[in-house]
C-alpha positions in Angstrom: 61.7 103.2 114.1 64.7 102.5 112.0 66.7 104.8 113.3 66.1 103.3 116.6 67.3 99.8 115.2 70.6 101.7 113.8 71.5 103.1 117.3 70.6 99.8 119.0 73.0 98.0 116.3 75.7 100.5 116.6 76.2 100.5 120.3 76.1 96.5 120.2 79.0 96.6 117.9 80.5 99.5 120.0 80.8 97.5 123.0 81.9 94.6 121.3 85.2 96.6 120.1 88.2 96.1 122.6 90.1 99.2 124.0 92.8 99.7 122.0 92.8 102.8 121.9 94.4 103.7 125.1 97.1 106.4 125.1 100.5 105.1 124.7 102.6 105.9 128.2 104.3 109.4 127.5 104.0 109.3 124.2 101.5 112.5 122.2 100.6 110.5 119.0 100.2 107.0 118.7 98.9 104.6 115.9 100.0 103.1 113.1 102.0 103.5 109.7 103.7 102.5 106.2 105.3 103.7 103.6 104.6 102.2 99.5 106.3 102.8 96.4 103.4 103.0 93.4 105.8 103.8 90.5 109.5 104.0 89.1 110.6 108.0 91.3 114.4 108.3 90.3 116.1 111.7 91.3 114.3 113.2 94.3 116.4 116.0 95.5 114.4 118.5 94.7 110.5 118.1 94.6 107.0 121.3 95.7 104.9 120.7 98.6 101.0 121.1 97.7 97.7 120.3 99.1 95.6 117.6 97.5 94.5 118.4 93.7 91.3 121.5 94.4 92.5 121.1 97.9 93.3 124.2 99.6 96.6 125.5 101.1 97.7 125.0 104.7 100.2 127.4 105.7 101.2 125.8 109.0 101.1 122.4 107.5 103.5 123.2 104.7 105.5 124.8 107.0 106.3 121.8 108.9 106.7 120.1 105.9 109.1 121.9 104.2 111.5 122.6 107.7 111.4 118.6 107.8 112.0 118.0 104.4 115.4 120.6 104.1 116.6 118.8 107.7 116.5 115.4 105.9 118.8 116.8 102.1 115.6 117.7 100.2 115.2 121.1 98.7 111.8 123.1 97.9 111.1 124.5 95.1 107.6 125.6 93.4 108.9 124.8 90.1 110.0 121.0 90.4 108.8 118.4 88.8 108.3 115.9 91.7 104.9 117.6 94.0 104.7 116.2 97.9 100.8 116.0 98.5 99.9 116.5 102.2 96.2 115.8 103.6 96.4 115.8 107.9 92.6 115.2 109.0 91.6 114.9 112.7 88.0 114.4 114.8 87.0 114.3 117.9 86.0 110.3 118.3 86.3 108.8 121.4 87.4 108.7 125.5 90.3 107.6 126.8 89.2 106.1 130.0 86.3 102.8 129.9 84.0 105.1 128.5 81.6 104.3 125.2 83.2 105.9 122.3 80.9 105.4 118.5 83.7 106.2 115.5 81.1 105.8 112.2 83.6 105.0 109.1 83.3 108.5 106.2 84.9 109.1 103.3 87.0 113.0 103.3 89.8 114.0 101.5 89.6 111.9 98.3 87.0 111.4 95.5 89.1 108.1 95.1 88.0 106.4 98.6 91.5 106.2 99.9 91.3 108.5 102.5 88.9 106.6 105.0 88.5 108.5 107.7 85.5 108.0 110.5 83.8 111.2 112.3 82.5 110.4 116.1 79.8 110.0 118.2 80.1 111.1 122.0 78.2 109.8 124.2 79.7 110.8 128.0 76.9 110.1 130.0 76.7 106.5 130.1 81.0 106.5 130.9 80.9 109.7 133.1 82.5 113.4 132.1 86.0 112.8 133.6 87.9 110.6 130.7 90.1 112.4 128.5 88.8 112.5 124.9 91.1 111.6 122.3 91.4 113.3 118.9 91.6 110.5 115.6 94.0 111.5 113.1 95.3 110.4 109.4 97.9 111.7 107.9 99.4 110.9 104.7 102.1 112.1 102.6 102.1 111.1 98.5 104.5 111.5 95.9 103.5 112.9 92.1 104.9 112.9 89.1 104.4 116.3 86.9 101.5 114.3 85.2 99.4 113.5 88.9 100.6 109.9 88.8 101.2 108.6 91.9 104.9 107.6 92.9 104.6 106.8 96.5 102.6 107.3 99.3 103.6 107.6 103.5 100.3 107.1 105.2 99.5 107.1 109.1 96.9 106.4 111.2 96.4 106.8 115.6 95.2 109.1 118.1 95.6 112.0 120.7 95.2 113.5 123.2 96.0 117.0 121.0 93.2 118.9 118.4 95.2 120.9 116.5 95.9 119.1 113.0 100.1 121.2 113.2 100.2 119.5 116.3 99.5 116.2 115.3 101.9 116.7 112.3 104.2 118.1 113.9 106.1 114.6 115.1 104.0 112.6 112.2 105.1 114.1 109.2 109.2 113.2 110.4 107.9 109.8 110.5 106.9 109.5 107.0 109.5 111.6 105.5 112.5 109.3 106.7 110.3 107.0 104.5 109.9 109.0 101.7 110.9 106.5 98.5 110.8 103.8 100.2 108.6 100.4 101.2 107.7 99.9 105.2 105.5 97.4 106.0 102.9 98.3 108.9 104.3 99.2 112.3 103.2 101.2 115.0 104.6 104.4 116.7 103.9 106.4 119.2 105.6 109.6 119.4 
């Protein structure tokens, strides 16, 4: 009985949410991004790229970040004092049409809870099966000093029709790296 009550509550909440997740015309990825400065950064011309502490290396994501850094004049080095850590999450969340998609909150990628990310329950029998599926994503880049202190963070969240994390990171990474070391208030984007 308790499960049915929770499901009814979730369905009621989902029905009240306005349909904001429609695809941006001509865009592969769309959403919001922001960057923040949290400490004295200094010279960031040389840095290393790594996954979150204890995370597994994702070669495709690192290659995208390294190419983007080099195009912006940064020199990657394995022994650099500054480390650029990356997190890329994606999850099927809903359909782009009029149908019902429910996103339930969960914490993923960080023990500190800063990377809040949802997982989805798609109920196609309520909306038909011809809608275009959408994927929620989180792309985060964080600059740390040699002691692990956070100096800068760029975060983009949004929707896409792409399912590969590397294909999501390809247009979003340059957006964040263009603001490396600078603060940017929350903004919408579509790429």
